[in-house]
MARSE-36639 format. One record per atom (N, C-alpha, C): x, y, z. Coordinates in steps of 0.1 Angstrom, whole numbers, padded with zeros to 4 digits, always signed. Each point is the difference from the previous one (the first is absolute). Layout:
# MARSE-36639
XYZ;...
//
This chain:
# MARSE-36639
-0681+0593-1050;-0012+0010+0003;+0007+0008-0015;-0014+0002-0009;+0005+0010-0011;-0004+0014+0002;+0008+0010-0004;+0002+0010+0000;-0005+0012-0007;-0007+0007-0003;-0007+0007-0009;+0011+0010-0004;+0001+0004-0014;+0010+0008-0004;-0005+0015-0003;-0001+0011+0005;-0006+0012-0005;+0011+0007-0010;-0009-0001-0012;+0005+0005-0012;-0009+0014-0004;+0011+0011+0002;-0008+0014-0008;+0006+0003-0015;-0008+0003-0004;+0002+0007-0011;-0004+0010-0008;+0005+0006-0007;-0001+0014-0005;+0006+0003-0014;-0012+0006-0008;+0001+0003-0015;-0012+0010-0001;+0004+0001-0015;-0014+0008-0004;-0007-0007-0010;-0005+0000-0010;-0012-0007-0006;+0009-0015-0003;+0012-0002-0003;+0004-0012-0003;+0003-0010+0013;-0008+0009+0013;-0003-0011+0008;-0014-0002+0005;-0005+0010-0006;-0016+0001+0004;-0008-0007-0006;-0009-0012+0000;-0006-0006-0005;-0015+0006-0002;-0002+0011+0006;-0013+0010-0007;+0000+0003-0011;+0015+0002-0002;+0002+0009-0016;+0000-0008-0010;-0012-0006-0001;+0002-0010-0013;-0010+0003-0012;-0002-0007-0008;-0012+0002-0012;-0010-0008+0002;-0014+0006-0001;-0009-0007+0007;-0004-0014-0010;+0003+0000-0010;+0001-0016-0007;+0008-0009+0005;+0012+0001+0008;+0010-0006+0007;-0002-0001+0013;-0010-0001+0005;-0001-0002+0016;+0009-0008+0007;+0009-0005-0003;+0009-0009+0009;+0013+0002-0004;+0004+0015-0002;+0012+0005-0003;+0006+0001+0012;+0003-0006+0006;+0009+0001+0009;+0014+0005+0002;+0007+0005+0008;+0013+0005+0000;+0006-0005+0007;+0017+0000+0000;+0008-0006+0011;-0001-0003+0013;-0004+0007+0005;-0003-0002+0016;-0008-0008+0002;-0014+0000-0006;-0007-0012+0001;+0001-0013-0006;+0010-0002-0009;+0007-0009-0004;+0008-0006+0007;+0010+0007+0008;+0008-0005+0010;-0008-0009+0010;-0012+0007+0003;-0006-0003+0009;-0009-0016-0003;-0004-0002-0012;-0003-0014-0007;+0012-0011+0000;+0015+0005+0001;+0011-0010-0004;+0006+0000+0014;-0007+0005+0011;+0002-0004+0017;-0008-0003+0004;+0006-0007+0012;-0012-0004+0016;+0004+0010+0010;-0009+0002+0007;+0003+0007+0012;+0004+0012-0001;-0001+0011-0009;+0005+0012-0004;-0012+0008+0003;+0000+0006+0009;-0008+0014+0004;+0004+0013-0009;-0007-0001-0012;+0000+0012-0006;-0008+0014+0002;+0007+0011-0001;-0003+0014+0000;+0007+0006-0011;-0013+0002-0011;+0004+0005-0013;-0007+0013+0001;+0012+0012+0002;-0005+0014-0001;+0004+0007-0016;+0000-0009-0007;+0000+0007-0016;-0014+0007-0003;+0002+0010-0006;-0007+0010-0007;+0002+0006-0013;-0014-0002-0009;+0005+0004-0013;+0002+0012-0001;+0010+0005-0008;+0006+0013-0003;+0006+0008+0012;+0005-0009+0009;+0009+0005+0013;+0013+0005-0008;+0005+0010+0011;+0011+0005-0003;+0008-0006+0011;+0017+0003-0002;+0010-0005+0013;-0005+0011+0014;-0006+0009+0001;-0001+0007+0010;-0011-0009+0008;-0011-0004-0005;-0010-0011+0003;+0008-0013+0005;+0009-0002-0005;+0005-0012+0001;+0005-0005+0012;+0014+0012+0003;+0006+0006+0011;-0011+0000+0013;-0005+0007-0002;-0012+0002+0012;-0006-0008+0008;-0007-0013-0011;-0001-0015+0002;+0007-0006+0008;+0013-0002-0005;+0012-0005+0004;+0001+0004+0016;+0003+0014+0002;+0002+0005+0011;-0014-0004+0015;-0006+0003-0007;-0018-0004+0008;+0000-0014+0003;+0008-0009-0007;-0007-0015+0000;+0015-0012+0005;+0009+0006+0004;+0013-0010+0005;-0001-0007+0011;-0007+0004+0010;+0001-0006+0016;-0004-0016+0001;-0011-0002-0011;-0002-0016+0003;+0002-0008-0016;+0013+0004-0007;+0000-0007-0012;+0011-0010-0001;+0004-0012-0006;+0013-0006-0002;+0010+0004-0008;-0010+0001-0013;+0004+0002-0014;-0004+0011-0008;+0011+0010-0007;-0007+0008-0007;+0004+0000-0015;-0012+0002-0009;+0001+0002-0010;-0006+0013-0007;+0011+0008-0006;-0005+0014-0006;+0001-0001-0015;-0009+0003-0010;+0006+0004-0014;-0004+0016+0002;+0009+0006-0004;+0002+0015-0005;-0004+0004-0010;-0010+0008+0000;-0008+0006-0013;+0007+0010-0006;-0003+0006-0013;+0007+0010-0006;-0002+0010+0006;+0012+0008+0002;+0000+0014+0010;-0009+0009-0001;-0003+0005-0012;-0008+0009-0004;-0017+0001+0004;-0001-0001+0012;-0014-0002+0002;-0003+0008+0016;-0013+0005-0001;-0005+0010+0012;-0009-0010+0007;+0004-0003+0014;-0010-0005+0009;-0003+0012+0009;-0012+0004-0003;-0003+0015+0010;-0007+0003+0012;+0005-0001+0011;-0006+0001+0011;-0010+0010+0001;-0012-0004+0003;-0011+0011+0000;+0001+0008+0014;+0003+0006+0001;+0001+0006+0014;+0004+0019-0003;-0007+0006-0013;+0002+0012+0000;-0009+0012+0007;-0001+0011-0003;-0007+0013+0002;-0014-0001-0005;-0012+0001+0006;-0011+0001-0007;+0000+0007-0012;+0007+0008-0003;+0002+0006-0016;+0004-0008-0008;+0005-0010+0003;+0008-0011-0010;-0005-0015+0004;-0008-0002+0009;-0007-0012+0001;-0012-0001-0009;-0006+0008-0003;-0010+0004-0011;+0005-0002-0013;+0011+0003-0005;+0007-0005-0011;+0004-0011-0008;+0004-0008+0016;+0006-0013-0002;-0011-0010-0002;-0010+0006+0009;-0010-0010-0002;-0009+0000-0014;+0002+0010-0007;-0004+0001-0010;+0011-0009-0009;+0010+0000-0001;+0010-0007-0009;-0005-0012+0001;+0001-0004+0015;-0002-0017+0002;-0012-0004-0006;-0011+0012+0002;-0016-0010-0002;+0001+0002-0014;+0005+0012-0009;+0000-0004-0013;+0009-0010-0011;+0009-0007+0010;+0009-0006-0009;-0006-0016+0001;+0001-0003-0017;-0010-0011-0004;+0011-0013+0006;+0012+0000+0007;+0009-0011-0002;-0001-0002+0019;+0002+0014+0006;+0009-0005+0010;-0010+0007+0014;-0010+0002-0006;-0011+0006+0009;-0007-0008+0012;+0007-0011+0000;-0007-0011+0012;+0016-0002+0005;+0011+0005+0000;+0014-0004+0005;+0002+0007+0010;-0008+0007+0011;+0005+0007+0012;+0000-0012+0012;+0010-0003+0003;+0005-0008+0013;+0004+0008+0011;-0003-0009+0012;+0004+0003+0011;+0010-0004+0006;+0010+0011+0003;+0016-0008+0003;+0002+0010+0015;-0004-0011+0007;+0004+0006+0014;-0010+0012+0003;+0009+0010+0005;-0017+0013+0002;-0003+0006-0013;+0006-0003-0012;+0002+0009-0011;-0011-0007-0009;-0007+0008-0009;-0006-0007-0012;+0009+0006-0012;+0003-0010-0008;+0007-0002-0010;-0005+0002-0015;+0001+0005-0010;-0002+0002-0012;+0011-0006-0009;-0004-0014-0005;+0011-0003-0010;-0004+0001-0011;+0007+0005-0007;+0000+0011-0014;+0002-0011-0009;+0015-0001+0000;+0009-0005-0011;-0005+0003-0014;-0007-0004-0010;+0005+0007-0012;-0015+0009-0005;-0004+0003+0011;-0017+0010+0000;+0002+0013-0010;-0006+0001-0006;-0004+0011-0011;-0004+0014+0007;-0002-0004+0012;-0007+0013+0008;+0009+0012-0003;-0007+0012+0000;+0009+0014-0001;+0006+0001+0007;+0000-0003+0017;+0006+0004+0009;+0014-0010+0001;+0000-0012-0004;+0008-0011+0001;+0009+0005-0014;-0004+0000-0011;+0010+0004-0012;+0007+0015+0003;-0008+0011+0005;+0009+0011+0007;+0008-0003+0009;-0001-0010+0009;+0012-0004+0010;+0012-0002-0006;-0004-0015-0014;+0016-0004-0002;+0004+0008-0010;-0009+0010-0004;+0006+0010-0014;+0009+0011+0007;-0006+0005+0010;+0004+0012+0006;+0010+0003+0012;-0004-0013+0008;+0006+0004+0012;+0010-0015+0003;-0001-0012-0002;+0007-0008+0002;+0006-0009-0011;+0011+0002-0007;+0006-0007-0010;+0003-0009+0002;+0002-0012-0012;+0005-0011+0002;+0013-0004+0009;+0007+0008-0002;+0013-0001+0006;+0000+0002+0014;-0007+0008+0007;-0006+0004+0012;-0008-0015+0005;-0010-0004-0009;-0004-0011+0007;+0009-0016+0001;+0011+0001-0011;+0010-0011+0002;+0008+0002+0012;+0003+0011+0008;+0007+0005+0007;-0005-0006+0014;-0017+0004+0003;-0008-0005+0010;+0002-0014-0002;-0005-0006-0010;+0002-0016+0002;+0013-0006+0000;+0013+0007-0002;+0011-0009+0005;+0001+0004+0017;-0003+0011+0004;-0005+0001+0018;-0006-0008+0007;-0014-0004-0008;-0009-0008+0006;+0009-0019+0000;+0006-0001-0011;+0009-0014-0003;+0006-0002+0011;+0010+0013+0006;+0010+0001+0008;-0007-0002+0012;-0011+0007+0003;-0006-0002+0013;-0004-0012+0001;-0007-0009-0008;-0006-0011+0003;+0009-0011+0003;+0014+0000-0010;+0010-0008+0005;+0007+0001+0014;+0002+0014+0005;-0001-0001+0017;-0010-0005+0009;-0012+0004-0005;-0009-0008+0005;-0003-0017+0005;+0007-0003-0012;-0002-0015-0003;+0013-0003+0003;+0012+0000+0007;+0012-0003-0001;+0000-0012+0006;-0010-0006+0010;-0003-0011+0010;-0009-0007-0001;-0006+0001-0013;-0012-0008-0006;+0006-0007-0013;-0006-0013-0004;+0002-0002-0012;-0010+0005-0010;+0004+0006-0010;-0006+0007-0009;+0006+0001-0015;-0010+0002-0009;+0005+0005-0011;-0007+0012-0005;+0007+0005-0011;-0004+0008-0007;-0002-0002-0020;-0012+0002-0007;-0003+0001-0012;+0001+0009-0008;-0003+0001-0011;-0006+0015-0008;-0009-0006-0010;-0008+0009+0000;-0009-0001-0011;+0006+0001-0013;+0007+0012-0005;+0003+0002-0010;+0017+0004+0001;+0008+0003-0009;+0015-0001-0001;+0002+0013+0009;+0009+0001+0007;+0000+0012+0006;+0015+0003+0000;+0010+0000-0007;+0013+0007-0002;+0003+0008+0010;-0009+0014+0005;+0003+0007+0006;+0004-0001+0016;-0005-0013+0002;+0006-0006+0013;+0015-0003+0002;+0004-0005-0011;+0016-0002+0004;+0009+0009+0006;-0006+0015-0003;+0008+0009+0008;-0002-0001+0015;-0008-0009+0008;-0001+0000+0012;-0001-0015+0004;-0001-0010-0005;-0003-0015+0003;+0017-0002-0002;+0006-0001+0010;+0015-0005-0002;+0000-0019+0001;-0011-0006+0008;-0003-0013+0007;-0009-0005-0004;+0000-0008-0010;-0012-0006-0009;-0003-0016+0007;+0005-0001+0008;-0001-0015+0009;-0014-0001+0002;-0006+0007+0003;-0016-0001+0006;-0011+0006-0014;+0004-0002-0014;-0006+0009-0008;-0003-0015-0009;-0013-0002-0006;-0001-0013-0008;-0008+0004-0014;+0006-0002-0013;-0001+0004-0010;+0008-0013-0009;-0006+0004-0013;+0006-0003-0012;+0013+0000-0006;+0002+0017+0004;+0015+0004-0007;-0001+0011+0012;+0008+0007+0001;+0004+0013+0012;-0007+0008-0010;-0012+0006+0015;-0010+0012+0000;-0006-0001-0012;-0003-0015-0003;-0012+0000-0010;-0012-0005+0010;-0012+0003-0009;-0012-0001+0008;-0008-0015-0008;-0011-0002+0009;-0011-0012-0006;-0003+0005-0009;-0004+0014-0004;-0008-0001-0014;+0011-0003-0012;+0012+0002+0001;+0009-0005-0007;+0002-0012-0002;+0002-0010+0011;+0000-0012+0001;-0009-0010-0009;-0012+0006+0003;-0008-0001-0010;+0005-0009-0016;+0007+0008-0002;+0007-0006-0013;+0010-0012-0002;+0003+0001+0013;+0011-0014+0003;-0011-0009+0007;-0008-0003+0002;-0009-0008+0007;-0002-0014-0010;-0002-0010+0005;-0001-0010-0012;-0019+0003-0003;-0008+0008+0008;-0011+0000-0001;-0002+0017-0007;+0010+0005-0008;+0002+0014-0007;-0010+0001-0012;-0001-0011-0007;-0007-0001-0012;-0015-0004+0004;-0003+0000+0015;-0013+0002+0004;-0005+0013+0001;+0009+0009+0000;-0007+0015+0010;-0009+0004-0011;-0008+0011+0011;-0012+0005-0010;+0001+0014-0003;+0014+0006+0003;+0000+0012-0004;-0008+0012+0012;-0002-0006+0013;-0004+0008+0013;+0012+0006+0008;-0005+0007+0007;+0007+0010+0007;+0013-0011+0011;-0005-0010+0002;+0009-0007+0012;-0004-0010-0007;+0014-0014+0002;-0001-0012-0007;-0013-0008+0004;-0001-0011-0008;-0010-0011+0005;+0008-0007+0011;-0013-0005+0009;+0004-0006+0010;+0011-0015-0002;-0001-0004-0014;+0011-0010-0002;+0013+0004+0001;+0004+0012-0005;+0012+0011-0001;+0006+0000+0017;-0011+0005+0008;+0001-0002+0013;+0007-0010+0006;-0007-0009-0003;+0001-0013+0006;+0015-0008-0004;+0001+0006-0014;+0015-0003-0005;+0013+0008+0007;-0006+0011+0003;+0011+0008+0007;+0002+0000+0017;-0010-0007+0004;+0003-0005+0014;+0003-0012+0000;-0002-0009-0007;+0013-0015-0003;+0011+0007-0002;+0006+0006-0008;+0014+0005-0005;+0005+0010+0012;-0007+0005+0005;+0009+0011+0005;-0003+0003+0017;-0014-0005+0008;-0004+0001+0012;+0001-0016+0001;-0005-0011-0002;-0001-0009+0004;+0015-0009+0007;+0013+0002-0008;+0010-0007+0000;+0009+0011+0013;-0003+0010+0007;+0005+0011+0007;-0008+0000+0012;-0014+0000+0001;-0006+0002+0012;-0003-0014+0008;+0001+0002+0014;-0002-0011+0007;-0015+0001+0005;-0007-0001-0011;-0019-0004+0004;+0000-0015+0002;-0012-0001+0003;-0006-0016-0002;-0005-0003-0013;+0009-0004-0010;-0005-0001-0011;-0010-0015+0001;-0007-0001-0009;-0008-0010-0002;+0012-0011-0010;-0005-0012+0002;+0005-0009-0010;+0006+0003-0013;+0008-0005-0008;-0001+0002-0011;-0012-0001-0008;-0005-0014+0001;-0016-0003-0008;-0010+0006+0006;-0001+0011+0010;-0008+0005+0004;+0000+0017-0008;+0013+0003+0000;+0005+0011-0007;-0005-0001-0015;+0002-0011-0007;-0003+0000-0013;-0014-0004+0000;-0007-0005+0009;-0014+0006-0002;-0004+0011+0000;+0005+0009+0005;+0000+0015+0002;-0001+0005-0017;+0011-0005-0003;+0002+0007-0012;-0009-0006-0012;-0006-0013+0004;-0010-0004-0009;-0014+0007+0000;-0002+0003+0015;-0013+0010+0000;+0001+0011-0006;+0010+0010+0003;+0004+0012-0006;-0002+0000-0013;+0005-0013-0009;-0002+0001-0016;-0011-0007-0003;-0013-0004+0008;-0008-0002-0004;-0012+0014+0002;+0003+0007+0010;-0006+0008+0005;+0002+0012-0015;+0012+0000-0002;+0006+0006-0013;-0011-0005-0013;-0003-0009-0002;-0005-0005-0013;-0012+0005+0001;-0008-0002+0012;-0013+0003+0006;+0000+0011-0006;+0006+0010+0003;-0003+0013+0001;+0001+0007-0016;+0009-0008-0006;+0002+0008-0014;-0011-0004-0007;-0008-0008+0005;-0011-0004-0010;-0010+0014+0004;+0001+0005+0012;-0008+0014+0002;+0005+0014-0004;+0013-0002-0006;+0007+0012-0004;-0010+0010-0009;-0002+0008+0000;-0005+0008-0014;+0009+0005-0011;-0007-0004-0012;+0007-0003-0011;+0002+0015-0006;
//
């Protein structure tokens, strides 16, 4: 009798297939590519474009009860995941910040009982002031170190893996055991892996690597180490062919 494997994935836009160029509609990211490469996997992908590590750790804490394997791709540290629970005086201020944001105005999500505005690199005055005046880069890094340590404790009894979006050398100060970390080099991210990938010459200069680079990363650093019901080699090669075909089709639509 076949058993369904419940896979939980959490990341920022590196794992969110909504955050893609309009001219590349099949720009799927690594969680969905893993789904294509496996059978009998029930995927819960909570990745969200612009997410910070505070959002990621809350998603993990709220969704641990019914999963078998967890993959987390930590974001860069200096982001604001703002819980919208202010006094009336400041509620209107933040509503204006959100409504006037050309990129993140639709990036309010429900996280348990909280509404959270995921702001990432928002140019809103309030967000820029937060980063400039109140929470510096060092404090963001310290918070992320604590989130990683907390996640490590929560996942001690589960098969899990940690990935990075970008190089995060500051984590060397807190990560002593790298057994559950997956990368092409220590504390290096998928963004930098694009230069090592066999598909690196196809890159388009976008924020996230193209799907073929995601696929290459999975083949090298996820598939050999995770006990997922992977498809046959022939079927996985077919996935690679499909991703390449979608890449070629989208290039035709790319604005000059």
